[in-house]
PyMOL Python script that loads the backbone (N, CA, C, O; Angstrom):
from pymol import cmd

cmd.read_pdbstr("""\
ATOM      1  N   MET A   1     -13.611 -10.254 -46.041  1.00  0.00           N
ATOM      2  CA  MET A   1     -14.263 -10.902 -47.175  1.00  0.00           C
ATOM      3  C   MET A   1     -13.217 -11.628 -48.005  1.00  0.00           C
ATOM      4  O   MET A   1     -12.092 -11.146 -48.139  1.00  0.00           O
ATOM      5  N   VAL A   2     -13.568 -12.777 -48.563  1.00  0.00           N
ATOM      6  CA  VAL A   2     -12.677 -13.582 -49.383  1.00  0.00           C
ATOM      7  C   VAL A   2     -12.711 -13.046 -50.816  1.00  0.00           C
ATOM      8  O   VAL A   2     -13.775 -12.720 -51.342  1.00  0.00           O
ATOM      9  N   GLU A   3     -11.547 -12.960 -51.432  1.00  0.00           N
ATOM     10  CA  GLU A   3     -11.494 -12.481 -52.805  1.00  0.00           C
ATOM     11  C   GLU A   3     -11.875 -13.601 -53.753  1.00  0.00           C
ATOM     12  O   GLU A   3     -11.536 -14.763 -53.529  1.00  0.00           O
ATOM     13  N   SER A   4     -12.567 -13.251 -54.791  1.00  0.00           N
ATOM     14  CA  SER A   4     -12.988 -14.230 -55.789  1.00  0.00           C
ATOM     15  C   SER A   4     -12.865 -13.614 -57.170  1.00  0.00           C
ATOM     16  O   SER A   4     -13.073 -12.413 -57.341  1.00  0.00           O
ATOM     17  N   ILE A   5     -12.527 -14.439 -58.157  1.00  0.00           N
ATOM     18  CA  ILE A   5     -12.447 -13.975 -59.529  1.00  0.00           C
ATOM     19  C   ILE A   5     -13.731 -14.438 -60.217  1.00  0.00           C
ATOM     20  O   ILE A   5     -13.869 -15.624 -60.516  1.00  0.00           O
ATOM     21  N   PRO A   6     -14.678 -13.520 -60.475  1.00  0.00           N
ATOM     22  CA  PRO A   6     -15.991 -13.940 -61.021  1.00  0.00           C
ATOM     23  C   PRO A   6     -15.893 -14.764 -62.304  1.00  0.00           C
ATOM     24  O   PRO A   6     -16.721 -15.646 -62.532  1.00  0.00           O
ATOM     25  N   GLU A   7     -14.897 -14.492 -63.141  1.00  0.00           N
ATOM     26  CA  GLU A   7     -14.783 -15.266 -64.380  1.00  0.00           C
ATOM     27  C   GLU A   7     -14.534 -16.744 -64.110  1.00  0.00           C
ATOM     28  O   GLU A   7     -14.865 -17.589 -64.941  1.00  0.00           O
ATOM     29  N   LYS A   8     -13.953 -17.066 -62.954  1.00  0.00           N
ATOM     30  CA  LYS A   8     -13.660 -18.453 -62.619  1.00  0.00           C
ATOM     31  C   LYS A   8     -14.677 -19.028 -61.648  1.00  0.00           C
ATOM     32  O   LYS A   8     -14.622 -20.220 -61.349  1.00  0.00           O
ATOM     33  N   ASP A   9     -15.588 -18.234 -61.156  1.00  0.00           N
ATOM     34  CA  ASP A   9     -16.555 -18.708 -60.175  1.00  0.00           C
ATOM     35  C   ASP A   9     -17.960 -18.734 -60.781  1.00  0.00           C
ATOM     36  O   ASP A   9     -18.649 -17.714 -60.813  1.00  0.00           O
ATOM     37  N   GLN A  10     -18.379 -19.917 -61.264  1.00  0.00           N
ATOM     38  CA  GLN A  10     -19.632 -20.058 -61.977  1.00  0.00           C
ATOM     39  C   GLN A  10     -20.843 -19.634 -61.139  1.00  0.00           C
ATOM     40  O   GLN A  10     -21.816 -19.119 -61.690  1.00  0.00           O
ATOM     41  N   PHE A  11     -20.799 -19.842 -59.824  1.00  0.00           N
ATOM     42  CA  PHE A  11     -21.933 -19.446 -58.987  1.00  0.00           C
ATOM     43  C   PHE A  11     -22.107 -17.951 -59.016  1.00  0.00           C
ATOM     44  O   PHE A  11     -23.231 -17.465 -59.141  1.00  0.00           O
ATOM     45  N   LEU A  12     -21.005 -17.192 -58.901  1.00  0.00           N
ATOM     46  CA  LEU A  12     -21.102 -15.729 -58.913  1.00  0.00           C
ATOM     47  C   LEU A  12     -21.538 -15.194 -60.275  1.00  0.00           C
ATOM     48  O   LEU A  12     -22.152 -14.130 -60.354  1.00  0.00           O
ATOM     49  N   ILE A  13     -21.229 -15.909 -61.323  1.00  0.00           N
ATOM     50  CA  ILE A  13     -21.698 -15.508 -62.658  1.00  0.00           C
ATOM     51  C   ILE A  13     -23.216 -15.660 -62.747  1.00  0.00           C
ATOM     52  O   ILE A  13     -23.912 -14.786 -63.265  1.00  0.00           O
ATOM     53  N   ALA A  14     -23.717 -16.792 -62.230  1.00  0.00           N
ATOM     54  CA  ALA A  14     -25.155 -17.049 -62.286  1.00  0.00           C
ATOM     55  C   ALA A  14     -25.927 -16.224 -61.264  1.00  0.00           C
ATOM     56  O   ALA A  14     -27.079 -15.876 -61.520  1.00  0.00           O
ATOM     57  N   TYR A  15     -25.341 -15.898 -60.123  1.00  0.00           N
ATOM     58  CA  TYR A  15     -26.015 -15.160 -59.062  1.00  0.00           C
ATOM     59  C   TYR A  15     -25.140 -14.000 -58.610  1.00  0.00           C
ATOM     60  O   TYR A  15     -24.538 -14.081 -57.539  1.00  0.00           O
ATOM     61  N   PRO A  16     -25.048 -12.924 -59.388  1.00  0.00           N
ATOM     62  CA  PRO A  16     -24.115 -11.825 -59.075  1.00  0.00           C
ATOM     63  C   PRO A  16     -24.419 -11.054 -57.792  1.00  0.00           C
ATOM     64  O   PRO A  16     -23.569 -10.303 -57.313  1.00  0.00           O
ATOM     65  N   ASN A  17     -25.630 -11.229 -57.223  1.00  0.00           N
ATOM     66  CA  ASN A  17     -25.945 -10.511 -55.975  1.00  0.00           C
ATOM     67  C   ASN A  17     -25.362 -11.221 -54.761  1.00  0.00           C
ATOM     68  O   ASN A  17     -25.420 -10.684 -53.655  1.00  0.00           O
ATOM     69  N   TYR A  18     -24.794 -12.433 -54.941  1.00  0.00           N
ATOM     70  CA  TYR A  18     -24.149 -13.147 -53.818  1.00  0.00           C
ATOM     71  C   TYR A  18     -22.675 -12.802 -53.777  1.00  0.00           C
ATOM     72  O   TYR A  18     -22.062 -12.496 -54.800  1.00  0.00           O
ATOM     73  N   VAL A  19     -22.115 -12.857 -52.580  1.00  0.00           N
ATOM     74  CA  VAL A  19     -20.698 -12.559 -52.373  1.00  0.00           C
ATOM     75  C   VAL A  19     -20.064 -13.755 -51.691  1.00  0.00           C
ATOM     76  O   VAL A  19     -20.637 -14.316 -50.758  1.00  0.00           O
ATOM     77  N   LEU A  20     -18.880 -14.153 -52.152  1.00  0.00           N
ATOM     78  CA  LEU A  20     -18.131 -15.214 -51.498  1.00  0.00           C
ATOM     79  C   LEU A  20     -17.598 -14.680 -50.189  1.00  0.00           C
ATOM     80  O   LEU A  20     -16.778 -13.762 -50.185  1.00  0.00           O
ATOM     81  N   ARG A  21     -18.057 -15.250 -49.048  1.00  0.00           N
ATOM     82  CA  ARG A  21     -17.663 -14.749 -47.741  1.00  0.00           C
ATOM     83  C   ARG A  21     -16.514 -15.538 -47.134  1.00  0.00           C
ATOM     84  O   ARG A  21     -15.658 -14.966 -46.460  1.00  0.00           O
ATOM     85  N   GLU A  22     -16.488 -16.844 -47.367  1.00  0.00           N
ATOM     86  CA  GLU A  22     -15.457 -17.645 -46.740  1.00  0.00           C
ATOM     87  C   GLU A  22     -15.260 -18.934 -47.533  1.00  0.00           C
ATOM     88  O   GLU A  22     -16.203 -19.463 -48.121  1.00  0.00           O
ATOM     89  N   THR A  23     -14.030 -19.429 -47.543  1.00  0.00           N
ATOM     90  CA  THR A  23     -13.709 -20.728 -48.125  1.00  0.00           C
ATOM     91  C   THR A  23     -13.010 -21.517 -47.050  1.00  0.00           C
ATOM     92  O   THR A  23     -12.046 -21.040 -46.451  1.00  0.00           O
ATOM     93  N   VAL A  24     -13.487 -22.731 -46.797  1.00  0.00           N
ATOM     94  CA  VAL A  24     -12.905 -23.608 -45.775  1.00  0.00           C
ATOM     95  C   VAL A  24     -12.362 -24.843 -46.475  1.00  0.00           C
ATOM     96  O   VAL A  24     -13.059 -25.484 -47.263  1.00  0.00           O
ATOM     97  N   THR A  25     -11.097 -25.173 -46.176  1.00  0.00           N
ATOM     98  CA  THR A  25     -10.450 -26.384 -46.710  1.00  0.00           C
ATOM     99  C   THR A  25     -10.314 -27.378 -45.575  1.00  0.00           C
ATOM    100  O   THR A  25      -9.808 -27.043 -44.504  1.00  0.00           O
ATOM    101  N   TYR A  26     -10.769 -28.612 -45.810  1.00  0.00           N
ATOM    102  CA  TYR A  26     -10.761 -29.659 -44.799  1.00  0.00           C
ATOM    103  C   TYR A  26      -9.542 -30.563 -44.942  1.00  0.00           C
ATOM    104  O   TYR A  26      -8.937 -30.604 -46.013  1.00  0.00           O
ATOM    105  N   PRO A  27      -9.159 -31.302 -43.869  1.00  0.00           N
ATOM    106  CA  PRO A  27      -7.988 -32.160 -43.947  1.00  0.00           C
ATOM    107  C   PRO A  27      -8.055 -33.215 -45.065  1.00  0.00           C
ATOM    108  O   PRO A  27      -7.021 -33.651 -45.571  1.00  0.00           O
ATOM    109  N   ASN A  28      -9.267 -33.620 -45.443  1.00  0.00           N
ATOM    110  CA  ASN A  28      -9.379 -34.630 -46.512  1.00  0.00           C
ATOM    111  C   ASN A  28      -9.253 -34.021 -47.905  1.00  0.00           C
ATOM    112  O   ASN A  28      -9.361 -34.739 -48.899  1.00  0.00           O
ATOM    113  N   GLY A  29      -9.028 -32.715 -47.992  1.00  0.00           N
ATOM    114  CA  GLY A  29      -8.892 -32.036 -49.275  1.00  0.00           C
ATOM    115  C   GLY A  29     -10.190 -31.415 -49.772  1.00  0.00           C
ATOM    116  O   GLY A  29     -10.183 -30.710 -50.780  1.00  0.00           O
ATOM    117  N   GLY A  30     -11.294 -31.659 -49.091  1.00  0.00           N
ATOM    118  CA  GLY A  30     -12.568 -31.063 -49.464  1.00  0.00           C
ATOM    119  C   GLY A  30     -12.580 -29.579 -49.171  1.00  0.00           C
ATOM    120  O   GLY A  30     -11.820 -29.081 -48.341  1.00  0.00           O
ATOM    121  N   VAL A  31     -13.456 -28.887 -49.869  1.00  0.00           N
ATOM    122  CA  VAL A  31     -13.551 -27.442 -49.727  1.00  0.00           C
ATOM    123  C   VAL A  31     -15.029 -27.040 -49.671  1.00  0.00           C
ATOM    124  O   VAL A  31     -15.842 -27.572 -50.426  1.00  0.00           O
ATOM    125  N   SER A  32     -15.380 -26.108 -48.785  1.00  0.00           N
ATOM    126  CA  SER A  32     -16.713 -25.509 -48.722  1.00  0.00           C
ATOM    127  C   SER A  32     -16.577 -24.033 -49.038  1.00  0.00           C
ATOM    128  O   SER A  32     -15.685 -23.357 -48.525  1.00  0.00           O
ATOM    129  N   HIS A  33     -17.477 -23.530 -49.897  1.00  0.00           N
ATOM    130  CA  HIS A  33     -17.529 -22.105 -50.241  1.00  0.00           C
ATOM    131  C   HIS A  33     -18.843 -21.539 -49.690  1.00  0.00           C
ATOM    132  O   HIS A  33     -19.922 -22.060 -49.972  1.00  0.00           O
ATOM    133  N   PHE A  34     -18.734 -20.473 -48.907  1.00  0.00           N
ATOM    134  CA  PHE A  34     -19.909 -19.861 -48.264  1.00  0.00           C
ATOM    135  C   PHE A  34     -20.205 -18.538 -48.952  1.00  0.00           C
ATOM    136  O   PHE A  34     -19.370 -17.633 -48.966  1.00  0.00           O
ATOM    137  N   TYR A  35     -21.413 -18.431 -49.526  1.00  0.00           N
ATOM    138  CA  TYR A  35     -21.844 -17.230 -50.225  1.00  0.00           C
ATOM    139  C   TYR A  35     -23.095 -16.654 -49.518  1.00  0.00           C
ATOM    140  O   TYR A  35     -23.902 -17.400 -48.962  1.00  0.00           O
ATOM    141  N   ASP A  36     -23.236 -15.325 -49.552  1.00  0.00           N
ATOM    142  CA  ASP A  36     -24.486 -14.757 -49.064  1.00  0.00           C
ATOM    143  C   ASP A  36     -24.822 -13.497 -49.851  1.00  0.00           C
ATOM    144  O   ASP A  36     -23.972 -12.895 -50.508  1.00  0.00           O
ATOM    145  N   ASP A  37     -26.102 -13.122 -49.757  1.00  0.00           N
ATOM    146  CA  ASP A  37     -26.569 -11.914 -50.421  1.00  0.00           C
ATOM    147  C   ASP A  37     -27.103 -10.919 -49.422  1.00  0.00           C
ATOM    148  O   ASP A  37     -27.850 -10.008 -49.780  1.00  0.00           O
ATOM    149  N   GLY A  38     -26.721 -11.090 -48.156  1.00  0.00           N
ATOM    150  CA  GLY A  38     -27.207 -10.220 -47.106  1.00  0.00           C
ATOM    151  C   GLY A  38     -28.434 -10.750 -46.406  1.00  0.00           C
ATOM    152  O   GLY A  38     -28.783 -10.271 -45.327  1.00  0.00           O
ATOM    153  N   VAL A  39     -29.111 -11.751 -47.005  1.00  0.00           N
ATOM    154  CA  VAL A  39     -30.300 -12.361 -46.439  1.00  0.00           C
ATOM    155  C   VAL A  39     -30.150 -13.876 -46.363  1.00  0.00           C
ATOM    156  O   VAL A  39     -30.326 -14.475 -45.302  1.00  0.00           O
ATOM    157  N   ASP A  40     -29.828 -14.477 -47.480  1.00  0.00           N
ATOM    158  CA  ASP A  40     -29.709 -15.931 -47.601  1.00  0.00           C
ATOM    159  C   ASP A  40     -28.248 -16.333 -47.723  1.00  0.00           C
ATOM    160  O   ASP A  40     -27.412 -15.563 -48.195  1.00  0.00           O
ATOM    161  N   MET A  41     -27.954 -17.568 -47.282  1.00  0.00           N
ATOM    162  CA  MET A  41     -26.614 -18.125 -47.441  1.00  0.00           C
ATOM    163  C   MET A  41     -26.680 -19.401 -48.243  1.00  0.00           C
ATOM    164  O   MET A  41     -27.614 -20.189 -48.092  1.00  0.00           O
ATOM    165  N   VAL A  42     -25.696 -19.610 -49.093  1.00  0.00           N
ATOM    166  CA  VAL A  42     -25.568 -20.816 -49.900  1.00  0.00           C
ATOM    167  C   VAL A  42     -24.205 -21.388 -49.613  1.00  0.00           C
ATOM    168  O   VAL A  42     -23.214 -20.657 -49.602  1.00  0.00           O
ATOM    169  N   ILE A  43     -24.134 -22.718 -49.373  1.00  0.00           N
ATOM    170  CA  ILE A  43     -22.859 -23.398 -49.170  1.00  0.00           C
ATOM    171  C   ILE A  43     -22.687 -24.396 -50.283  1.00  0.00           C
ATOM    172  O   ILE A  43     -23.537 -25.261 -50.490  1.00  0.00           O
ATOM    173  N   ILE A  44     -21.583 -24.279 -51.004  1.00  0.00           N
ATOM    174  CA  ILE A  44     -21.258 -25.208 -52.061  1.00  0.00           C
ATOM    175  C   ILE A  44     -20.038 -25.997 -51.653  1.00  0.00           C
ATOM    176  O   ILE A  44     -18.995 -25.417 -51.353  1.00  0.00           O
ATOM    177  N   ASP A  45     -20.153 -27.326 -51.638  1.00  0.00           N
ATOM    178  CA  ASP A  45     -19.075 -28.195 -51.222  1.00  0.00           C
ATOM    179  C   ASP A  45     -18.452 -28.903 -52.419  1.00  0.00           C
ATOM    180  O   ASP A  45     -19.147 -29.347 -53.332  1.00  0.00           O
ATOM    181  N   ASP A  46     -17.120 -28.998 -52.392  1.00  0.00           N
ATOM    182  CA  ASP A  46     -16.357 -29.719 -53.395  1.00  0.00           C
ATOM    183  C   ASP A  46     -15.563 -30.833 -52.703  1.00  0.00           C
ATOM    184  O   ASP A  46     -14.819 -30.583 -51.755  1.00  0.00           O
ATOM    185  N   GLU A  47     -15.733 -32.056 -53.191  1.00  0.00           N
ATOM    186  CA  GLU A  47     -14.928 -33.182 -52.721  1.00  0.00           C
ATOM    187  C   GLU A  47     -15.027 -33.447 -51.220  1.00  0.00           C
ATOM    188  O   GLU A  47     -14.065 -33.909 -50.606  1.00  0.00           O
ATOM    189  N   ILE A  48     -16.220 -33.148 -50.612  1.00  0.00           N
ATOM    190  CA  ILE A  48     -16.389 -33.382 -49.186  1.00  0.00           C
ATOM    191  C   ILE A  48     -16.539 -34.885 -48.923  1.00  0.00           C
ATOM    192  O   ILE A  48     -15.962 -35.408 -47.970  1.00  0.00           O
ATOM    193  N   CYS A  49     -17.288 -35.558 -49.740  1.00  0.00           N
ATOM    194  CA  CYS A  49     -17.435 -37.000 -49.620  1.00  0.00           C
ATOM    195  C   CYS A  49     -17.463 -37.575 -51.030  1.00  0.00           C
ATOM    196  O   CYS A  49     -17.621 -36.842 -52.005  1.00  0.00           O
ATOM    197  N   SER A  50     -17.314 -38.855 -51.127  1.00  0.00           N
ATOM    198  CA  SER A  50     -17.335 -39.473 -52.451  1.00  0.00           C
ATOM    199  C   SER A  50     -18.343 -40.606 -52.453  1.00  0.00           C
ATOM    200  O   SER A  50     -18.638 -41.210 -51.422  1.00  0.00           O
ATOM    201  N   CYS A  51     -18.858 -40.873 -53.630  1.00  0.00           N
ATOM    202  CA  CYS A  51     -19.769 -42.005 -53.807  1.00  0.00           C
ATOM    203  C   CYS A  51     -19.653 -42.472 -55.255  1.00  0.00           C
ATOM    204  O   CYS A  51     -19.241 -41.724 -56.141  1.00  0.00           O
ATOM    205  N   ARG A  52     -20.018 -43.700 -55.460  1.00  0.00           N
ATOM    206  CA  ARG A  52     -19.995 -44.275 -56.818  1.00  0.00           C
ATOM    207  C   ARG A  52     -21.268 -43.860 -57.556  1.00  0.00           C
ATOM    208  O   ARG A  52     -22.278 -43.514 -56.943  1.00  0.00           O
ATOM    209  N   ASP A  53     -21.194 -43.904 -58.884  1.00  0.00           N
ATOM    210  CA  ASP A  53     -22.374 -43.589 -59.700  1.00  0.00           C
ATOM    211  C   ASP A  53     -23.526 -44.482 -59.285  1.00  0.00           C
ATOM    212  O   ASP A  53     -23.353 -45.692 -59.141  1.00  0.00           O
ATOM    213  N   GLY A  54     -24.689 -43.904 -59.094  1.00  0.00           N
ATOM    214  CA  GLY A  54     -25.886 -44.645 -58.736  1.00  0.00           C
ATOM    215  C   GLY A  54     -26.030 -44.921 -57.251  1.00  0.00           C
ATOM    216  O   GLY A  54     -27.080 -45.402 -56.825  1.00  0.00           O
ATOM    217  N   GLU A  55     -25.008 -44.634 -56.442  1.00  0.00           N
ATOM    218  CA  GLU A  55     -25.068 -44.877 -55.008  1.00  0.00           C
ATOM    219  C   GLU A  55     -25.676 -43.667 -54.310  1.00  0.00           C
ATOM    220  O   GLU A  55     -25.341 -42.524 -54.622  1.00  0.00           O
ATOM    221  N   GLN A  56     -26.589 -43.936 -53.346  1.00  0.00           N
ATOM    222  CA  GLN A  56     -27.161 -42.825 -52.581  1.00  0.00           C
ATOM    223  C   GLN A  56     -26.095 -42.203 -51.692  1.00  0.00           C
ATOM    224  O   GLN A  56     -25.314 -42.913 -51.059  1.00  0.00           O
ATOM    225  N   ILE A  57     -26.065 -40.891 -51.647  1.00  0.00           N
ATOM    226  CA  ILE A  57     -25.068 -40.233 -50.790  1.00  0.00           C
ATOM    227  C   ILE A  57     -25.450 -40.427 -49.332  1.00  0.00           C
ATOM    228  O   ILE A  57     -24.591 -40.729 -48.503  1.00  0.00           O
ATOM    229  N   PHE A  58     -26.703 -40.261 -49.016  1.00  0.00           N
ATOM    230  CA  PHE A  58     -27.194 -40.470 -47.655  1.00  0.00           C
ATOM    231  C   PHE A  58     -28.254 -41.562 -47.705  1.00  0.00           C
ATOM    232  O   PHE A  58     -29.319 -41.344 -48.283  1.00  0.00           O
ATOM    233  N   PRO A  59     -28.004 -42.709 -47.129  1.00  0.00           N
ATOM    234  CA  PRO A  59     -29.003 -43.784 -47.198  1.00  0.00           C
ATOM    235  C   PRO A  59     -30.273 -43.389 -46.452  1.00  0.00           C
ATOM    236  O   PRO A  59     -30.223 -42.672 -45.452  1.00  0.00           O
ATOM    237  N   LEU A  60     -31.381 -43.852 -46.940  1.00  0.00           N
ATOM    238  CA  LEU A  60     -32.668 -43.575 -46.344  1.00  0.00           C
ATOM    239  C   LEU A  60     -33.026 -44.702 -45.413  1.00  0.00           C
ATOM    240  O   LEU A  60     -33.096 -45.857 -45.831  1.00  0.00           O
ATOM    241  N   TYR A  61     -33.251 -44.385 -44.158  1.00  0.00           N
ATOM    242  CA  TYR A  61     -33.668 -45.384 -43.159  1.00  0.00           C
ATOM    243  C   TYR A  61     -35.052 -45.025 -42.696  1.00  0.00           C
ATOM    244  O   TYR A  61     -35.346 -43.855 -42.451  1.00  0.00           O
ATOM    245  N   THR A  62     -35.903 -46.013 -42.573  1.00  0.00           N
ATOM    246  CA  THR A  62     -37.231 -45.777 -42.038  1.00  0.00           C
ATOM    247  C   THR A  62     -37.398 -46.631 -40.785  1.00  0.00           C
ATOM    248  O   THR A  62     -36.886 -47.748 -40.710  1.00  0.00           O
ATOM    249  N   ASP A  63     -38.097 -46.109 -39.834  1.00  0.00           N
ATOM    250  CA  ASP A  63     -38.360 -46.805 -38.564  1.00  0.00           C
ATOM    251  C   ASP A  63     -39.841 -47.187 -38.541  1.00  0.00           C
ATOM    252  O   ASP A  63     -40.712 -46.328 -38.403  1.00  0.00           O
ATOM    253  N   HIS A  64     -40.109 -48.477 -38.676  1.00  0.00           N
ATOM    254  CA  HIS A  64     -41.482 -48.958 -38.702  1.00  0.00           C
ATOM    255  C   HIS A  64     -41.810 -49.559 -37.335  1.00  0.00           C
ATOM    256  O   HIS A  64     -41.625 -50.757 -37.121  1.00  0.00           O
ATOM    257  N   ARG A  65     -42.274 -48.764 -36.452  1.00  0.00           N
ATOM    258  CA  ARG A  65     -42.614 -49.259 -35.128  1.00  0.00           C
ATOM    259  C   ARG A  65     -44.080 -49.538 -35.010  1.00  0.00           C
ATOM    260  O   ARG A  65     -44.545 -49.965 -33.953  1.00  0.00           O
TER     261      ARG A  65
END
""", "prot")
cmd.dss("prot")
cmd.show_as("cartoon", "prot")
cmd.util.cbc("prot")
cmd.orient("prot")
């Protein structure tokens, strides 16, 4: 299990039944934090991708056939 300091981890303060299980750091400097409560898992990503204000993170494409 990954150690976490609850005072510095806002997610654990809001959801104390979740435990930080793993933190993954990517080559681009992004980080993913994996939490679970024994049933559900939550993944919180920091700096994985960037976008400008007002820009869609994932563009919506529709196929009109």
